[in-house]
N, C-alpha and C positions, 0 to 999 in steps of 0.2 A: 619204564624203570623209573622209581622212585628216588630221588635225592635228600640226603639228610640236610636239614637247615645249616647254615654255617652259625658256629658259636657266636655270641655276644657276649660282651664284657659289662658286667656292673659293677659299679663301686658306691660302698658306703660311707658315712661317717657313723663310727658307732659311738653317740656321747656317753652311753652308758658303762660303756668301759673304757672309754678314753682311747680309743683306739679306730681301726679301720676295718673293713672287709671288704676284698673282690673276688667275683666269682665269674668263670667262664660258665656260660647257660646256652645248654640247644633245648629246643622246644619242637618238638616232631608232633605233631597235633597235640595230644595232651602226657605225652611223655616226655619228662623232663630228665636232663642230665645237667649235672653241677661238678663243677671241681673250683673249689674256693679255699682262700686263704684269710687268716684275721691276726690282728695282733690286738691287744688289750692291755690296759695299766691296773685295770680293777677287776678282782679283787685282789688281785697280784699281778704281775707281768707275765704274759704267756704269747706264743705263738700257737695256732692253730689251722690245719691243714683237712681238709675234708673232702669226699668224692660221695656226690648223692646219686641213686639211681631211681627211678619209679617205672611203674609199669604204664601202659597206655590207658590208664584212666588215672593217671598222676598219684596213684597212691604208692608210698614209699618201697620198694623192695631191697635195698641196700643203702647204707649210709656207714659209711669208713671213715674215722676220725683220727688224727695224732694230737695232740696237746703235749706242747713244750713248755715246760717252767724251769725257774731256778733249781730245784728239786729233781728235775730229771722228765723223761717222756711219759705217755700214756697213750695207750692205743684202744680202741673200742671197734668192734666189726658188728653191727646191727643188721639183723636179716630179718625180712617176713617174707614166708612162702605158705605155700599150701596146707603146711603142718603149725603154722604160727611162726612166732617170734623166736629167734636165738641172738644171744649177745656173746660174742667170743666162742662161738660152737655150743653154747649152753641153752638149752630151752627156758623161755621166758615166760610161763603162761600166765603170769599178771599181766602182760600186754596183750592178751587176747582181746579182740574187738577194737584194737589200733589199728587203722589203715595206714598213718602218718608218725613219721619222727617229727620233734620240733627241738633243733638243737639252739640251746640257750644264746638269747643276742644273736642269732643268724636268721636275717631279713628273708632268706632263701627259704627258709621251711615254713616261711607262713603263705608261701604261693600254695602249695598242693593241695588244701582244702578249698581254697576260695577257685582256683583254676578248676577242679574238678566238678564245682555245683553252681560253677558261673557267677559267684557273689561279686565280682567285680563289673557284671554286665546287667546284673537286674535284681529284682526283690527276691528275696528267702531269708532263712536264717536255718543254719544246722548247729548239731550239737557233736561233737568228738572226743574221743578218748586219743590221746597222742602218747608215742614213746619220748618221752622228754627227757635231753640229753644235757647234764650240767656241762657247763664249762668254767675253768679248764680239768675240773674232776674228773667228768665222762661218767657220771654215776646215771643210770636208766631208771626212770619210774613211770608209770601211768600216771597221765593228767588230764582231767576235762576240760574241755575249752571250747568256745562257742563263737562263730562268724555270722555278721548278719547286713546284707547291704542296707547303706543309708541314701544313696542316692549319690549326683554329682557333687564334688567338693570342687577345689580350687584346684586347678591343676591334673585332676583324675578321678577317682571314686572313691568314697568314702566307706569301709566296711568297719564295723564295730568289731572288735575281738576282747573278749572276756575269758578271764580264768579265775575261778573263786570270785573274789570282792575285787579283784582289778580287771578294771576294762579301760579301753582305750581305741580312738577311732581313728583308723588308719589309711592312709591313701594309697591305691594301688593306680597302676598306670593301664592302659587299655589289654596289655598282654599276662595281665596277672601278677606282677611284680610290685612288691613294695617300694612305693616313692618316698613317703616319710612316716614313721613310726614315733610320734610324738613320744618323748624321755629315752628313747632306745636309738634310734637310727635315723637319717637321713640319706637317702641316696644323691651322689655327687654328679653333675651332668655333666659331659664332654664340652 
């Protein structure tokens, strides 16, 4: 009888939003589940709660998000299944080809493509279409991104992230989680 690994807590200081994020993460093989909470002050004050599930290849199956701002609450239920993506039950054919979501300013959602392709462990470069979810508005659009293994760095493995003309060298731990995303977030060690 197999047992599901115990969840672990990861906490980041999110400098881009002037906030913090924490998530309970469970990784069973490549299947990831995350229950996260974030609070930010930029572009305006918000609280965020999310639940993320992937399949056994670390590809997103569902992201449920609630964002609270002074103007009220917003909710999004993004799902990927055999017939493609839906957002709040409505088909999203523009997201065809995407395997993952990317929740804005959320270091957890950098994990799936890196983990699936072992880009935190050895050489490689991959390009992806992501279902990008803006925060706190929760609009969803397709975005092209790439990740490339760079090698050992201080305290972890360096992986170059690129979207359009933006590029940043992220540091990942041996489990595929972001330790440092310069200009966005840095993990707080216990």
